[in-house]
C-alpha positions in Angstrom: 9.6 88.1 -89.4 12.7 87.3 -87.1 15.1 88.9 -85.2 18.2 89.0 -86.9 21.3 89.5 -84.4 24.8 91.5 -85.3 27.0 88.6 -87.0 28.9 86.7 -84.4 26.3 87.9 -81.5 24.5 85.6 -79.4 20.9 85.1 -80.3 18.3 87.8 -79.5 21.7 89.9 -78.8 21.4 93.8 -79.1 23.1 96.0 -81.7 25.5 98.4 -80.0 26.9 101.4 -81.8 30.8 101.9 -81.7 32.7 104.6 -79.4 36.3 104.3 -80.9 36.8 106.5 -78.0 36.4 103.9 -75.4 37.1 101.1 -77.8 34.2 99.5 -78.1 33.7 98.4 -81.4 30.4 98.3 -83.2 28.2 96.1 -84.2 28.9 94.0 -87.6 25.2 94.1 -89.2 24.0 91.4 -91.4 22.4 91.7 -94.5 19.6 90.0 -93.4 19.2 92.2 -90.7 18.7 95.8 -93.4 16.8 93.1 -96.5 14.5 91.4 -94.2 13.1 94.7 -92.8 12.1 95.9 -96.1 10.8 92.8 -98.3 8.4 92.8 -94.7 7.1 96.0 -95.4 7.0 95.7 -99.0 4.8 93.0 -98.4 1.9 94.4 -96.7 2.0 97.6 -98.7 1.6 95.1 -101.4 -1.0 93.0 -99.3 -2.7 95.9 -99.1 -3.5 96.8 -102.9 -0.5 99.4 -103.6 2.6 99.5 -105.7 5.3 100.5 -103.6 6.6 103.8 -104.9 10.2 104.7 -104.2 8.9 108.2 -104.1 6.2 108.0 -101.0 7.2 107.6 -97.8 3.6 107.1 -97.1 2.9 103.8 -98.2 3.4 101.4 -95.1 0.6 103.8 -93.2 -1.3 103.9 -96.5 -1.4 100.3 -96.2 -2.2 99.7 -92.5 -5.1 102.0 -92.2 -6.6 100.3 -94.7 -6.1 96.9 -93.7 -7.9 97.8 -90.9 -10.6 99.3 -92.7 -11.3 96.3 -94.6 -10.4 94.2 -91.7 -13.8 95.5 -90.0 -16.1 95.4 -93.3 -14.4 92.4 -94.6 -16.6 89.2 -94.7 -13.9 85.9 -95.3 -15.1 82.2 -95.5 -12.5 79.8 -94.3 -11.5 76.8 -94.2 -13.7 76.5 -97.8 -13.4 73.1 -99.7 -13.2 73.5 -103.6 -14.1 71.8 -106.5 -11.2 70.9 -108.9 -12.4 73.7 -111.2 -11.5 75.8 -108.6 -7.9 77.0 -109.4 -6.1 79.9 -108.3 -6.7 83.2 -106.5 -10.1 85.8 -108.2 -12.6 83.1 -109.7 -16.4 83.9 -108.3 -17.8 80.7 -106.6 -21.3 79.6 -105.9 -21.7 77.0 -102.9 -22.9 73.6 -104.3 -24.7 72.4 -101.4 -25.1 69.2 -103.4 -21.4 68.1 -102.8 -20.4 70.6 -99.7 -18.4 72.6 -101.8 -17.6 75.9 -103.8 -17.6 75.6 -107.9 -17.0 77.9 -110.5 -19.7 80.1 -110.9 -21.4 81.1 -114.1 -24.5 83.4 -115.2 -26.6 81.0 -117.1 -29.4 81.4 -115.2 -28.8 78.1 -113.2 -28.3 77.6 -109.6 -24.6 78.3 -110.8 -25.3 81.9 -110.5 -26.0 82.0 -107.1 -22.3 84.1 -106.6 -21.3 83.6 -103.1 -18.0 85.0 -103.9 -14.3 84.9 -104.9 -12.1 81.8 -103.9 -8.4 82.3 -102.6 -7.5 78.9 -103.2 -4.2 78.4 -101.8 -4.8 80.1 -98.3 -8.5 78.1 -98.2 -10.7 81.6 -98.1 -13.9 82.6 -100.1 -13.8 86.7 -99.9 -17.5 87.4 -99.5 -17.5 90.8 -98.9 -15.1 93.5 -99.0 -11.7 94.3 -100.5 -10.0 91.3 -102.0 -7.0 91.7 -103.4 -6.9 88.6 -105.7 -7.3 90.0 -109.1 -5.3 91.4 -112.6 -5.9 93.3 -115.2 -9.2 95.8 -113.4 -10.3 98.7 -114.5 -10.0 101.1 -111.6 -13.8 102.4 -110.8 -15.7 99.9 -112.8 -18.9 97.7 -111.6 -18.0 94.6 -112.4 -20.4 91.2 -113.1 -20.5 87.1 -113.4 -19.6 86.6 -116.5 -22.3 84.6 -119.1 -20.2 82.6 -120.8 -16.6 81.9 -118.7 -17.4 79.9 -115.5 -15.8 81.5 -112.6 -14.9 84.9 -114.7 -16.0 88.5 -114.1 -16.6 90.8 -117.1 -17.0 94.8 -116.7 -20.3 94.7 -119.3 -23.9 93.1 -117.8 -24.5 89.9 -119.5 -28.1 88.7 -119.9 -28.8 87.3 -115.8 -26.7 89.7 -114.9 -25.7 89.6 -111.5 -23.2 92.6 -110.0 -20.6 91.7 -108.0 -18.5 94.5 -107.1 -16.4 97.6 -108.3 -12.4 97.7 -108.9 -10.7 100.0 -106.5 -7.6 99.6 -108.5 -5.8 97.1 -111.4 -5.4 93.8 -108.3 -8.5 95.2 -105.9 -12.3 94.5 -106.3 -14.4 95.7 -103.6 -16.9 92.6 -103.4 -20.4 93.6 -102.8 -22.6 90.4 -104.5 -25.8 91.4 -105.6 -28.3 90.8 -103.1 -31.2 91.1 -105.9 -30.3 87.5 -107.2 -32.2 86.2 -104.3 -30.1 85.8 -101.5 -31.3 85.9 -98.0 -34.9 84.6 -99.8 -35.2 80.8 -98.6 -35.0 78.4 -101.6 -38.6 77.2 -102.5 -39.7 80.4 -102.1 -43.2 81.3 -104.5 -43.6 85.0 -105.2 -45.5 86.9 -108.4 -44.3 89.0 -110.2 -45.5 91.7 -112.7 -43.3 90.9 -115.7 -43.6 88.2 -118.1 -39.9 86.5 -116.8 -38.3 85.4 -113.7 -36.1 87.6 -112.2 -32.8 86.6 -111.2 -32.3 83.6 -109.2 -35.8 83.0 -109.5 -37.8 80.4 -112.1 -41.5 80.5 -113.9 -43.6 77.9 -111.1 -44.7 75.8 -114.5 -44.1 72.6 -114.0 -40.4 71.9 -115.9 -38.5 69.0 -114.5 -35.3 70.2 -113.5 -32.1 68.1 -112.9 -31.6 67.4 -109.2 -27.8 67.9 -109.6 -28.3 71.3 -111.0 -30.8 72.3 -108.8 -29.5 70.3 -105.9 -30.3 73.0 -103.2 -34.3 73.7 -104.7 -34.3 69.6 -104.7 -33.6 69.5 -101.2 -36.7 72.1 -100.3 -39.4 70.6 -102.0 -38.8 67.0 -103.0 -41.3 65.4 -105.3 -43.9 66.7 -104.2 -44.4 68.4 -107.2 -43.7 65.0 -109.5 -40.9 62.8 -109.7 -39.4 63.4 -112.6 -38.1 60.0 -114.5 -38.0 59.2 -110.9 -33.7 58.8 -110.9 -31.7 62.3 -112.5 -34.6 65.1 -112.2 -38.1 66.6 -110.1 -40.9 68.8 -111.0 -41.6 72.2 -110.3 -45.0 73.2 -108.4 -47.1 74.0 -111.7 -48.7 77.3 -111.2 -50.3 78.7 -114.8 -53.6 80.0 -114.6 -54.3 78.8 -111.0 -55.4 80.7 -107.2 -52.9 79.3 -104.4 -55.4 78.2 -101.8 -53.4 78.1 -97.9 -52.3 74.7 -96.6 -54.9 73.9 -94.2 -52.5 71.8 -92.3 -55.3 70.1 -89.6 -57.4 73.4 -89.2 -60.6 71.6 -90.4 -61.6 73.9 -93.6 -60.4 72.5 -96.0 -59.5 68.9 -94.0 -57.9 65.5 -95.9 -55.3 67.6 -98.2 -52.1 66.4 -99.1 -49.4 69.4 -98.8 -49.0 70.7 -102.3 -52.1 68.8 -104.2 -54.1 70.3 -107.0 -58.0 70.7 -106.3 -60.9 70.8 -109.6 -62.9 72.9 -109.6 -65.9 72.8 -107.1 -69.2 74.8 -106.4 -70.7 74.2 -102.8 -74.1 73.2 -102.8 -76.9 74.4 -102.9 -80.3 75.0 -104.3 -82.8 77.6 -105.9 -86.7 78.7 -105.8 -88.4 79.9 -108.6 -91.7 81.8 -108.0 -94.8 80.6 -110.4 -98.0 82.2 -111.4 -100.1 80.6 -113.9 -103.4 79.8 -114.8 -102.2 76.0 -114.7 -101.1 75.6 -111.3 -102.0 79.2 -109.4 -98.8 80.9 -107.9 -96.6 79.0 -105.8 -92.7 78.1 -105.2 -91.2 74.8 -106.4 -87.5 73.7 -106.1 -85.5 73.3 -109.4 -86.0 69.7 -110.9 -88.5 68.5 -108.2 -91.4 67.3 -107.9 -94.7 68.0 -105.6 -97.4 70.5 -105.1 -97.3 74.1 -105.6 -100.1 76.1 -104.5 -103.1 74.6 -106.1 -101.6 72.3 -108.7 -99.2 69.7 -109.0 -95.4 70.6 -110.7 -93.9 68.0 -113.3 -90.2 67.5 -112.7 -87.4 68.6 -114.8 -88.3 72.5 -114.0 -84.8 74.1 -114.1 -83.6 78.1 -114.0 -82.0 79.0 -117.2 -78.2 79.3 -117.7 -76.3 82.2 -118.1 -72.5 83.1 -117.6 -68.8 81.8 -118.7 -66.8 78.1 -118.4 -65.6 78.7 -115.1 -66.8 80.6 -111.5 -63.9 82.7 -110.9 -63.5 86.0 -108.7 -61.6 89.4 -110.8 -58.4 88.9 -111.2 -54.7 90.3 -112.3 -52.5 87.8 -114.5 -49.6 87.5 -112.4 -45.6 85.5 -113.5 -45.8 83.0 -110.0 -42.1 82.5 -110.3 -40.0 80.0 -107.2 -36.2 80.7 -105.9 -33.7 78.1 -106.4 
């Protein structure tokens, strides 16, 4: 706010009180000198999320205290670039790495539900944490979630792919605290096993599915076509870990040398032999190898002798079936 000098006075001149006894005329006060400070104070009160009230003369102090506290804990991303669909204020957004911009978030089970915060397009900011006075019609005290039907919207009713985004302080202000349960902070491409039959928020089943390189641009950037190139242009494949044991990549150690990263390996049984003791009237006592010819004690053993088969359809250790998922 610019200083408003008395009417007819030089720029920056001070106001003086009238002193009739001394012949001093008081300063003529312009309307702006009264109006501008009031508007400035009201802007601070409204900016802090309060509704100006004639009967409350402590609102400016409350607003200043609140702004100081919010500033100490707020996380605001500045100089943000937005997709054309992001307009106005208060729209939930996610980071679209493929296009290097923020776009409208949506709780639809895809990368779009990786909400970062809320857009203030006019000022080029995204409120990622802390108080954000960007809304209208919020229910004070209500918990809000990313909406599952309208991109950029929030709802007080948790959808199927629930992503918590904050709690309303009042009708216009939300304390933004986007749910880290969606996998925030976990590197894209991380594989986990969960004790449930569906993928948690922010993850996909590692089932070999083909995905859009655009929709899942961050995951595509992390794993590329290691597990399949899809159609070679617009899709790529997830690793398929259903029914598989995972083995650490050799990476030059020499235990499992020659393996290409991400490659599958068929089942195998390490080379070995069995010995069988005989004791009969034809050959006497001795040992012979399976499917071999040779002498055994006091006789000759013909080829084609085997131990009896036993077991199931595969060789495996004891195990528990869990669901493998990958972070997107």
